[in-house]
ZADO-1210 file (C-alpha; in nm, 4 decimals, padded with zeros to 6 digits):
<atoms>
<atom x="-01.7841" y="00.0204" z="-03.5162" code="MET" pos="1"/>
<atom x="-01.9561" y="-00.1750" z="-03.2447" code="ARG" pos="2"/>
<atom x="-02.1909" y="00.1017" z="-02.9383" code="PHE" pos="3"/>
<atom x="-02.1903" y="00.0359" z="-02.5548" code="GLY" pos="4"/>
<atom x="-02.2416" y="00.1545" z="-02.2576" code="VAL" pos="5"/>
<atom x="-02.0145" y="00.0839" z="-01.9340" code="HIS" pos="6"/>
<atom x="-02.2424" y="-00.1680" z="-01.7375" code="MET" pos="7"/>
<atom x="-02.3674" y="-00.0565" z="-01.4041" code="PRO" pos="8"/>
<atom x="-02.2227" y="-00.2135" z="-01.0484" code="GLN" pos="9"/>
<atom x="-02.5763" y="-00.3463" z="-00.9197" code="LYS" pos="10"/>
<atom x="-02.8232" y="-00.5555" z="-01.0894" code="GLY" pos="11"/>
<atom x="-02.5602" y="-00.8956" z="-01.2057" code="GLY" pos="12"/>
<atom x="-02.4196" y="-00.9472" z="-01.4634" code="PHE" pos="13"/>
<atom x="-02.6167" y="-01.1511" z="-01.6269" code="LYS" pos="14"/>
<atom x="-02.8519" y="-00.8914" z="-01.5603" code="LYS" pos="15"/>
<atom x="-02.7468" y="-00.6377" z="-01.7521" code="ASN" pos="16"/>
<atom x="-02.5744" y="-00.8395" z="-02.0089" code="VAL" pos="17"/>
<atom x="-02.9434" y="-00.9423" z="-02.1143" code="GLU" pos="18"/>
<atom x="-03.0955" y="-00.5756" z="-02.0922" code="ARG" pos="19"/>
<atom x="-02.7577" y="-00.4061" z="-02.2809" code="ALA" pos="20"/>
<atom x="-02.8005" y="-00.6604" z="-02.5607" code="SER" pos="21"/>
<atom x="-03.1874" y="-00.5310" z="-02.5323" code="GLU" pos="22"/>
<atom x="-03.0802" y="-00.1888" z="-02.5564" code="ILE" pos="23"/>
<atom x="-02.9013" y="-00.2702" z="-02.9083" code="GLY" pos="24"/>
<atom x="-02.5312" y="-00.2313" z="-02.7553" code="CYS" pos="25"/>
<atom x="-02.2792" y="-00.4609" z="-02.8767" code="ARG" pos="26"/>
<atom x="-01.9791" y="-00.4117" z="-02.6791" code="THR" pos="27"/>
<atom x="-01.9718" y="-00.3133" z="-02.2904" code="ILE" pos="28"/>
<atom x="-01.7517" y="-00.2366" z="-02.0323" code="GLN" pos="29"/>
<atom x="-01.7015" y="-00.3231" z="-01.6777" code="ILE" pos="30"/>
<atom x="-01.5065" y="-00.2930" z="-01.3973" code="PHE" pos="31"/>
<atom x="-01.4242" y="-00.6501" z="-01.2046" code="PRO" pos="32"/>
<atom x="-01.4210" y="-00.5125" z="-00.9152" code="GLY" pos="33"/>
<atom x="-01.5340" y="-00.2242" z="-00.6790" code="ASN" pos="34"/>
<atom x="-01.3840" y="00.0915" z="-00.8541" code="PRO" pos="35"/>
<atom x="-01.2905" y="00.2481" z="-00.5746" code="THR" pos="36"/>
<atom x="-01.2019" y="-00.0140" z="-00.3266" code="GLY" pos="37"/>
<atom x="-00.9117" y="-00.2363" z="-00.3422" code="TRP" pos="38"/>
<atom x="-01.0167" y="-00.5808" z="-00.3134" code="ARG" pos="39"/>
<atom x="-01.1232" y="-00.7623" z="-00.6866" code="MET" pos="40"/>
<atom x="-01.3923" y="-00.9834" z="-00.5624" code="GLY" pos="41"/>
<atom x="-01.3794" y="-01.3475" z="-00.6007" code="LYS" pos="42"/>
<atom x="-01.5541" y="-01.5556" z="-00.9242" code="LEU" pos="43"/>
<atom x="-01.5279" y="-01.8916" z="-00.9490" code="GLU" pos="44"/>
<atom x="-01.4440" y="-01.9901" z="-01.2422" code="PRO" pos="45"/>
<atom x="-01.7481" y="-02.1568" z="-01.3288" code="LEU" pos="46"/>
<atom x="-01.9572" y="-01.8363" z="-01.2972" code="GLU" pos="47"/>
<atom x="-01.6483" y="-01.6899" z="-01.5720" code="LEU" pos="48"/>
<atom x="-01.7479" y="-01.9721" z="-01.7630" code="GLU" pos="49"/>
<atom x="-02.1450" y="-01.8637" z="-01.8070" code="LYS" pos="50"/>
<atom x="-02.0144" y="-01.4988" z="-01.8664" code="ARG" pos="51"/>
<atom x="-01.8458" y="-01.5448" z="-02.1288" code="ALA" pos="52"/>
<atom x="-02.1270" y="-01.7840" z="-02.3132" code="ALA" pos="53"/>
<atom x="-02.3377" y="-01.5281" z="-02.1853" code="LEU" pos="54"/>
<atom x="-02.1837" y="-01.2465" z="-02.4133" code="LEU" pos="55"/>
<atom x="-02.1122" y="-01.4960" z="-02.7212" code="LYS" pos="56"/>
<atom x="-02.4575" y="-01.5928" z="-02.7266" code="GLU" pos="57"/>
<atom x="-02.6079" y="-01.1862" z="-02.7028" code="LYS" pos="58"/>
<atom x="-02.3087" y="-01.0910" z="-02.9478" code="ASP" pos="59"/>
<atom x="-02.1379" y="-00.8439" z="-02.6926" code="ILE" pos="60"/>
<atom x="-01.7894" y="-00.8158" z="-02.7575" code="ASN" pos="61"/>
<atom x="-01.5433" y="-00.6890" z="-02.6978" code="PRO" pos="62"/>
<atom x="-01.6081" y="-00.7023" z="-02.3029" code="LEU" pos="63"/>
<atom x="-01.3477" y="-00.4188" z="-02.2222" code="VAL" pos="64"/>
<atom x="-01.2472" y="-00.3717" z="-01.8878" code="VAL" pos="65"/>
<atom x="-01.1360" y="-00.0515" z="-01.6767" code="HIS" pos="66"/>
<atom x="-00.9786" y="-00.1001" z="-01.3854" code="SER" pos="67"/>
<atom x="-01.0115" y="00.0851" z="-01.0493" code="ALA" pos="68"/>
<atom x="-00.9708" y="00.4391" z="-01.0041" code="TYR" pos="69"/>
<atom x="-00.7397" y="00.4129" z="-00.7404" code="LEU" pos="70"/>
<atom x="-00.4701" y="00.2405" z="-00.9137" code="ILE" pos="71"/>
<atom x="-00.1784" y="00.5036" z="-00.9522" code="ASN" pos="72"/>
<atom x="00.1478" y="00.3934" z="-01.1140" code="LEU" pos="73"/>
<atom x="00.3268" y="00.7331" z="-01.0421" code="ALA" pos="74"/>
<atom x="00.1898" y="00.7266" z="-00.6802" code="SER" pos="75"/>
<atom x="00.4755" y="00.8830" z="-00.4508" code="GLY" pos="76"/>
<atom x="00.3883" y="00.7177" z="-00.1675" code="ASN" pos="77"/>
<atom x="00.4959" y="00.3362" z="-00.2243" code="ASN" pos="78"/>
<atom x="00.2095" y="00.1974" z="00.0295" code="GLU" pos="79"/>
<atom x="-00.0389" y="00.3093" z="-00.2461" code="PHE" pos="80"/>
<atom x="00.2168" y="00.2411" z="-00.5309" code="LEU" pos="81"/>
<atom x="00.2499" y="-00.0855" z="-00.4243" code="VAL" pos="82"/>
<atom x="-00.1495" y="-00.1448" z="-00.4145" code="LYS" pos="83"/>
<atom x="-00.1682" y="-00.0258" z="-00.6930" code="SER" pos="84"/>
<atom x="00.0392" y="-00.2644" z="-00.8416" code="ARG" pos="85"/>
<atom x="-00.1261" y="-00.5370" z="-00.7224" code="LYS" pos="86"/>
<atom x="-00.4437" y="-00.4289" z="-00.7988" code="LEU" pos="87"/>
<atom x="-00.3440" y="-00.3840" z="-01.1610" code="LEU" pos="88"/>
<atom x="-00.1681" y="-00.7071" z="-01.2131" code="ASN" pos="89"/>
<atom x="-00.5217" y="-00.8618" z="-01.0297" code="GLU" pos="90"/>
<atom x="-00.6771" y="-00.6373" z="-01.2342" code="THR" pos="91"/>
<atom x="-00.5288" y="-00.8192" z="-01.6221" code="MET" pos="92"/>
<atom x="-00.6031" y="-01.1408" z="-01.4865" code="GLU" pos="93"/>
<atom x="-00.9145" y="-01.1112" z="-01.4668" code="ARG" pos="94"/>
<atom x="-00.9162" y="-00.9652" z="-01.7533" code="ALA" pos="95"/>
<atom x="-00.7479" y="-01.2597" z="-01.9415" code="GLY" pos="96"/>
<atom x="-01.0083" y="-01.5197" z="-01.7632" code="PHE" pos="97"/>
<atom x="-01.2918" y="-01.3188" z="-01.9009" code="TYR" pos="98"/>
<atom x="-01.0879" y="-01.3353" z="-02.2391" code="ARG" pos="99"/>
<atom x="-01.1424" y="-00.9470" z="-02.2445" code="SER" pos="100"/>
<atom x="-00.8821" y="-00.8181" z="-02.5284" code="PRO" pos="101"/>
<atom x="-00.8416" y="-00.4327" z="-02.3121" code="TYR" pos="102"/>
<atom x="-00.7766" y="-00.3188" z="-01.9608" code="VAL" pos="103"/>
<atom x="-00.8007" y="00.0464" z="-01.9814" code="VAL" pos="104"/>
<atom x="-00.6348" y="00.2356" z="-01.7191" code="LEU" pos="105"/>
<atom x="-00.6322" y="00.6009" z="-01.5593" code="HIS" pos="106"/>
<atom x="-00.2790" y="00.7271" z="-01.6724" code="THR" pos="107"/>
<atom x="-00.1935" y="00.8616" z="-01.3100" code="GLY" pos="108"/>
<atom x="-00.1476" y="01.1836" z="-01.0728" code="ASN" pos="109"/>
<atom x="00.2324" y="01.2630" z="-01.0219" code="HIS" pos="110"/>
<atom x="00.1323" y="01.4373" z="-00.6632" code="GLY" pos="111"/>
<atom x="00.4086" y="01.7255" z="-00.6500" code="GLY" pos="112"/>
<atom x="00.6386" y="01.4726" z="-00.8638" code="GLN" pos="113"/>
<atom x="00.6711" y="01.6159" z="-01.1685" code="GLY" pos="114"/>
<atom x="00.5644" y="01.5328" z="-01.5480" code="VAL" pos="115"/>
<atom x="00.8882" y="01.3941" z="-01.6000" code="GLU" pos="116"/>
<atom x="00.9666" y="01.1768" z="-01.2655" code="LYS" pos="117"/>
<atom x="00.5469" y="01.0543" z="-01.2828" code="GLY" pos="118"/>
<atom x="00.6226" y="00.9332" z="-01.7091" code="LEU" pos="119"/>
<atom x="00.8952" y="00.7376" z="-01.5933" code="ALA" pos="120"/>
<atom x="00.7801" y="00.6206" z="-01.2871" code="GLN" pos="121"/>
<atom x="00.4917" y="00.4425" z="-01.5024" code="ILE" pos="122"/>
<atom x="00.7311" y="00.3655" z="-01.7371" code="ILE" pos="123"/>
<atom x="00.9166" y="00.1912" z="-01.5480" code="GLY" pos="124"/>
<atom x="00.6385" y="-00.0211" z="-01.3434" code="ILE" pos="125"/>
<atom x="00.5166" y="-00.2073" z="-01.6372" code="ILE" pos="126"/>
<atom x="00.8038" y="-00.2975" z="-01.7756" code="LYS" pos="127"/>
<atom x="00.8719" y="-00.4767" z="-01.5360" code="GLU" pos="128"/>
<atom x="00.5331" y="-00.6202" z="-01.3864" code="ASP" pos="129"/>
<atom x="00.4281" y="-00.6623" z="-01.8310" code="LEU" pos="130"/>
<atom x="00.5611" y="-01.0141" z="-01.8713" code="PRO" pos="131"/>
<atom x="00.3430" y="-01.1458" z="-01.6220" code="GLY" pos="132"/>
<atom x="00.0240" y="-00.9880" z="-01.8026" code="TRP" pos="133"/>
<atom x="-00.1752" y="-01.2194" z="-01.9494" code="PRO" pos="134"/>
<atom x="-00.0549" y="-01.2209" z="-02.3818" code="ALA" pos="135"/>
<atom x="-00.3950" y="-01.1743" z="-02.4984" code="ALA" pos="136"/>
<atom x="-00.4935" y="-00.8736" z="-02.2895" code="VAL" pos="137"/>
<atom x="-00.3657" y="-00.5229" z="-02.3979" code="LYS" pos="138"/>
<atom x="-00.2859" y="-00.1955" z="-02.1254" code="LEU" pos="139"/>
<atom x="-00.4711" y="00.0507" z="-02.2760" code="LEU" pos="140"/>
<atom x="-00.3685" y="00.4300" z="-02.1198" code="LEU" pos="141"/>
<atom x="-00.6847" y="00.6345" z="-02.1447" code="GLU" pos="142"/>
<atom x="-00.6439" y="01.0610" z="-02.1667" code="ASN" pos="143"/>
<atom x="-00.7153" y="01.2727" z="-01.8883" code="THR" pos="144"/>
<atom x="-00.8913" y="01.5699" z="-01.8128" code="ALA" pos="145"/>
<atom x="-00.5583" y="01.7819" z="-01.6912" code="GLY" pos="146"/>
<atom x="-00.6747" y="01.8268" z="-01.3325" code="SER" pos="147"/>
<atom x="-00.4186" y="01.9288" z="-01.0574" code="GLY" pos="148"/>
<atom x="-00.1709" y="01.6577" z="-01.1065" code="THR" pos="149"/>
<atom x="-00.2571" y="01.4190" z="-01.3743" code="ALA" pos="150"/>
<atom x="-00.0722" y="01.3225" z="-01.6005" code="LEU" pos="151"/>
<atom x="-00.1961" y="01.1930" z="-01.9979" code="GLY" pos="152"/>
<atom x="-00.4357" y="01.4818" z="-02.0684" code="ALA" pos="153"/>
<atom x="-00.1954" y="01.5728" z="-02.3639" code="ARG" pos="154"/>
<atom x="-00.0972" y="01.3855" z="-02.6105" code="PHE" pos="155"/>
<atom x="00.2275" y="01.3825" z="-02.6006" code="GLU" pos="156"/>
<atom x="00.2503" y="01.2475" z="-02.2517" code="GLU" pos="157"/>
<atom x="00.0484" y="00.9339" z="-02.3289" code="LEU" pos="158"/>
<atom x="00.2517" y="00.8782" z="-02.7001" code="ALA" pos="159"/>
<atom x="00.6455" y="00.8886" z="-02.4297" code="GLU" pos="160"/>
<atom x="00.5404" y="00.5858" z="-02.2668" code="ILE" pos="161"/>
<atom x="00.3786" y="00.4109" z="-02.5551" code="LEU" pos="162"/>
<atom x="00.7028" y="00.4885" z="-02.7244" code="LYS" pos="163"/>
<atom x="00.8995" y="00.3158" z="-02.4544" code="SER" pos="164"/>
<atom x="00.7971" y="-00.0083" z="-02.5403" code="PHE" pos="165"/>
<atom x="00.7786" y="-00.2195" z="-02.8726" code="PRO" pos="166"/>
<atom x="00.5318" y="-00.1564" z="-03.1055" code="LYS" pos="167"/>
<atom x="00.1512" y="-00.1786" z="-02.9784" code="HIS" pos="168"/>
<atom x="00.2785" y="-00.3547" z="-02.6822" code="THR" pos="169"/>
<atom x="00.0553" y="-00.0987" z="-02.5223" code="LEU" pos="170"/>
<atom x="-00.2908" y="00.1241" z="-02.6783" code="GLY" pos="171"/>
<atom x="-00.4628" y="00.4474" z="-02.5435" code="VAL" pos="172"/>
<atom x="-00.7860" y="00.4661" z="-02.5066" code="CYS" pos="173"/>
<atom x="-00.9599" y="00.8463" z="-02.5582" code="ILE" pos="174"/>
<atom x="-01.2395" y="01.0052" z="-02.4232" code="ASP" pos="175"/>
<atom x="-01.4088" y="01.2811" z="-02.5722" code="THR" pos="176"/>
<atom x="-01.5280" y="01.4620" z="-02.2390" code="ALA" pos="177"/>
<atom x="-01.1425" y="01.4419" z="-02.1533" code="HIS" pos="178"/>
<atom x="-00.9770" y="01.5646" z="-02.4481" code="SER" pos="179"/>
<atom x="-01.2350" y="01.8251" z="-02.4778" code="TRP" pos="180"/>
<atom x="-01.1208" y="01.9598" z="-02.1092" code="ALA" pos="181"/>
<atom x="-00.7778" y="01.9447" z="-02.1765" code="ALA" pos="182"/>
<atom x="-00.8142" y="02.1973" z="-02.4463" code="GLY" pos="183"/>
<atom x="-00.8338" y="01.9253" z="-02.7607" code="TYR" pos="184"/>
<atom x="-01.1485" y="02.1084" z="-02.9867" code="ASP" pos="185"/>
<atom x="-01.4136" y="01.8112" z="-03.0968" code="LEU" pos="186"/>
<atom x="-01.7023" y="02.0569" z="-03.1363" code="GLY" pos="187"/>
<atom x="-01.6719" y="02.0950" z="-03.5315" code="SER" pos="188"/>
<atom x="-01.5541" y="01.8987" z="-03.7973" code="SER" pos="189"/>
<atom x="-01.2305" y="02.1342" z="-03.8444" code="ALA" pos="190"/>
<atom x="-01.1629" y="02.0713" z="-03.4747" code="GLY" pos="191"/>
<atom x="-01.1900" y="01.6731" z="-03.4315" code="VAL" pos="192"/>
<atom x="-00.9932" y="01.6587" z="-03.8053" code="ASN" pos="193"/>
<atom x="-00.7184" y="01.8672" z="-03.5984" code="LYS" pos="194"/>
<atom x="-00.7586" y="01.6928" z="-03.3195" code="THR" pos="195"/>
<atom x="-00.6979" y="01.3303" z="-03.4540" code="LEU" pos="196"/>
<atom x="-00.4129" y="01.4746" z="-03.6605" code="SER" pos="197"/>
<atom x="-00.2520" y="01.5932" z="-03.3683" code="ALA" pos="198"/>
<atom x="-00.3282" y="01.2613" z="-03.1995" code="LEU" pos="199"/>
<atom x="-00.1475" y="01.0768" z="-03.4744" code="ASP" pos="200"/>
<atom x="00.1128" y="01.2371" z="-03.4840" code="SER" pos="201"/>
<atom x="00.2526" y="01.1380" z="-03.1597" code="THR" pos="202"/>
<atom x="00.0492" y="00.8266" z="-03.0576" code="VAL" pos="203"/>
<atom x="-00.0473" y="00.6709" z="-03.3524" code="GLY" pos="204"/>
<atom x="-00.4517" y="00.6534" z="-03.4718" code="LEU" pos="205"/>
<atom x="-00.3768" y="00.3034" z="-03.4923" code="GLU" pos="206"/>
<atom x="-00.2758" y="00.2175" z="-03.1227" code="ASN" pos="207"/>
<atom x="-00.6081" y="00.3810" z="-03.0639" code="LEU" pos="208"/>
<atom x="-00.8522" y="00.0837" z="-02.9294" code="HIS" pos="209"/>
<atom x="-01.0935" y="00.2160" z="-02.7094" code="VAL" pos="210"/>
<atom x="-01.3213" y="00.5286" z="-02.7930" code="ILE" pos="211"/>
<atom x="-01.4923" y="00.7224" z="-02.4892" code="HIS" pos="212"/>
<atom x="-01.8034" y="00.9103" z="-02.6225" code="VAL" pos="213"/>
<atom x="-01.9703" y="01.1741" z="-02.3861" code="ASN" pos="214"/>
<atom x="-02.0641" y="01.5159" z="-02.3612" code="ASP" pos="215"/>
<atom x="-01.8807" y="01.7554" z="-02.1091" code="THR" pos="216"/>
<atom x="-02.0265" y="02.0267" z="-01.8453" code="LYS" pos="217"/>
<atom x="-01.7396" y="02.1962" z="-01.8717" code="VAL" pos="218"/>
<atom x="-01.5759" y="02.4339" z="-02.1222" code="GLU" pos="219"/>
<atom x="-01.3416" y="02.3785" z="-02.3572" code="LEU" pos="220"/>
<atom x="-01.0197" y="02.3790" z="-02.1859" code="GLY" pos="221"/>
<atom x="-01.1401" y="02.3818" z="-01.8529" code="SER" pos="222"/>
<atom x="-00.9018" y="02.0890" z="-01.7178" code="ARG" pos="223"/>
<atom x="-01.2325" y="01.9479" z="-01.5525" code="VAL" pos="224"/>
<atom x="-01.3962" y="01.6438" z="-01.6156" code="ASP" pos="225"/>
<atom x="-01.7774" y="01.6172" z="-01.5830" code="ARG" pos="226"/>
<atom x="-01.9765" y="01.4410" z="-01.8089" code="HIS" pos="227"/>
<atom x="-02.3071" y="01.4661" z="-01.9615" code="ALA" pos="228"/>
<atom x="-02.5735" y="01.3128" z="-02.2463" code="HIS" pos="229"/>
<atom x="-02.5024" y="01.3469" z="-02.5540" code="ILE" pos="230"/>
<atom x="-02.6468" y="01.6488" z="-02.6971" code="GLY" pos="231"/>
<atom x="-02.7146" y="01.8157" z="-02.3591" code="GLU" pos="232"/>
<atom x="-02.3854" y="01.9181" z="-02.3304" code="GLY" pos="233"/>
<atom x="-02.0878" y="02.1810" z="-02.4648" code="ARG" pos="234"/>
<atom x="-01.9732" y="01.9203" z="-02.7755" code="ILE" pos="235"/>
<atom x="-02.1642" y="02.0067" z="-03.0282" code="ALA" pos="236"/>
<atom x="-02.3214" y="01.7076" z="-03.2805" code="ASN" pos="237"/>
<atom x="-02.1372" y="01.7895" z="-03.5816" code="GLU" pos="238"/>
<atom x="-01.8371" y="01.7337" z="-03.3591" code="GLY" pos="239"/>
<atom x="-01.9467" y="01.4042" z="-03.2701" code="PHE" pos="240"/>
<atom x="-02.0641" y="01.3638" z="-03.5886" code="ALA" pos="241"/>
<atom x="-01.7021" y="01.4220" z="-03.7255" code="ALA" pos="242"/>
<atom x="-01.5565" y="01.1840" z="-03.4845" code="VAL" pos="243"/>
<atom x="-01.8083" y="00.8952" z="-03.5510" code="LEU" pos="244"/>
<atom x="-01.7903" y="00.8779" z="-03.9884" code="ASN" pos="245"/>
<atom x="-01.4238" y="00.9984" z="-03.9348" code="TYR" pos="246"/>
<atom x="-01.3728" y="00.5704" z="-04.0793" code="GLY" pos="247"/>
<atom x="-01.2771" y="00.3669" z="-03.7778" code="TRP" pos="248"/>
<atom x="-01.1478" y="00.0017" z="-03.8428" code="PRO" pos="249"/>
<atom x="-01.4939" y="-00.2167" z="-03.8309" code="GLU" pos="250"/>
<atom x="-01.5423" y="-00.3478" z="-03.4937" code="GLY" pos="251"/>
<atom x="-01.3925" y="-00.0357" z="-03.2800" code="LEU" pos="252"/>
<atom x="-01.5221" y="-00.0018" z="-02.9443" code="PRO" pos="253"/>
<atom x="-01.7168" y="00.3199" z="-02.8855" code="VAL" pos="254"/>
<atom x="-01.8105" y="00.2911" z="-02.5299" code="ILE" pos="255"/>
<atom x="-02.0975" y="00.5060" z="-02.3858" code="LEU" pos="256"/>
<atom x="-01.9748" y="00.6474" z="-01.9817" code="GLU" pos="257"/>
<atom x="-02.2886" y="00.9194" z="-01.9377" code="THR" pos="258"/>
<atom x="-02.4637" y="00.9999" z="-01.6363" code="PRO" pos="259"/>
<atom x="-02.7401" y="00.7559" z="-01.4953" code="GLU" pos="260"/>
<atom x="-02.6358" y="00.4421" z="-01.6602" code="ASN" pos="261"/>
<atom x="-02.8331" y="00.1585" z="-01.6013" code="GLY" pos="262"/>
<atom x="-03.1352" y="00.3694" z="-01.6270" code="THR" pos="263"/>
<atom x="-03.4016" y="00.4498" z="-01.9694" code="GLU" pos="264"/>
<atom x="-03.0893" y="00.7224" z="-02.0741" code="TRP" pos="265"/>
<atom x="-02.8344" y="00.4214" z="-02.2101" code="ASP" pos="266"/>
<atom x="-03.1075" y="00.3716" z="-02.4379" code="ARG" pos="267"/>
<atom x="-03.1704" y="00.7175" z="-02.5286" code="THR" pos="268"/>
<atom x="-02.7870" y="00.8139" z="-02.5500" code="ASN" pos="269"/>
<atom x="-02.7840" y="00.5258" z="-02.8043" code="LEU" pos="270"/>
<atom x="-03.0209" y="00.5906" z="-03.0766" code="GLU" pos="271"/>
<atom x="-02.9061" y="00.9776" z="-03.0105" code="ARG" pos="272"/>
<atom x="-02.5213" y="00.8621" z="-03.1359" code="LEU" pos="273"/>
<atom x="-02.6479" y="00.6136" z="-03.4579" code="THR" pos="274"/>
<atom x="-02.8820" y="00.8648" z="-03.5349" code="CYS" pos="275"/>
<atom x="-02.5210" y="01.0839" z="-03.5701" code="LEU" pos="276"/>
<atom x="-02.3290" y="00.8064" z="-03.7246" code="LEU" pos="277"/>
<atom x="-02.5562" y="00.7191" z="-03.9902" code="GLU" pos="278"/>
<atom x="-02.5518" y="01.1102" z="-04.1111" code="ARG" pos="279"/>
<atom x="-02.3710" y="01.1206" z="-04.3951" code="ARG" pos="280"/>
</atoms>
């Protein structure tokens, strides 16, 4: 298991990587561009090589790429859909340049078209665009809190997309705060075992490649996404300890997306996770 944080946009890549290494990160997650914009931004090949070399020097791997929030493959608006596909394709390409094995994507919102149509549209688009993606980069669908018309809050919806492709073509990223908001109880050892059993029977634990470990400010099943610092939300330490000590494969990236990233809170949250990991 490799702990890490989501790297802030400000401050520069080199400075943030050095800071992440100093506070004990062994993996990091980044946005390759503006998370709320359609433009990726240009990077020279030499700069990308420098960044890859820095990550190797600091023993930070893998680098996980998180796609922009705007991307919605389930959109019923054709212009928006075209932009979403273009940006996702560019993100997959950029991840390849970074030598990142994973791109995390929020599953999408059907916008009133209905769950069945939304999932079918996502599947169809991925099937069309996947041949153009770097072979070494895997798309990971992230579960959602389930607000509004969001897809992917239920593990069954994620499973439907994955099972439309050959085994291990796609994967998932599971967020603890999103799971809690969607009604999956992670507040106790029993709740964690039940939730992960449900995940295994639908998606398959072998398809889980990244975990976002976040506390949450909301009640179980509220379908609202409000992250909180570890130990300062609704998910009890017993639950986090059960998640962390579940017996995952060595090297599984565990990323914090807690508030105020890029501050001393990152160190505090990492320390709190480390203490829970050691609680056997």
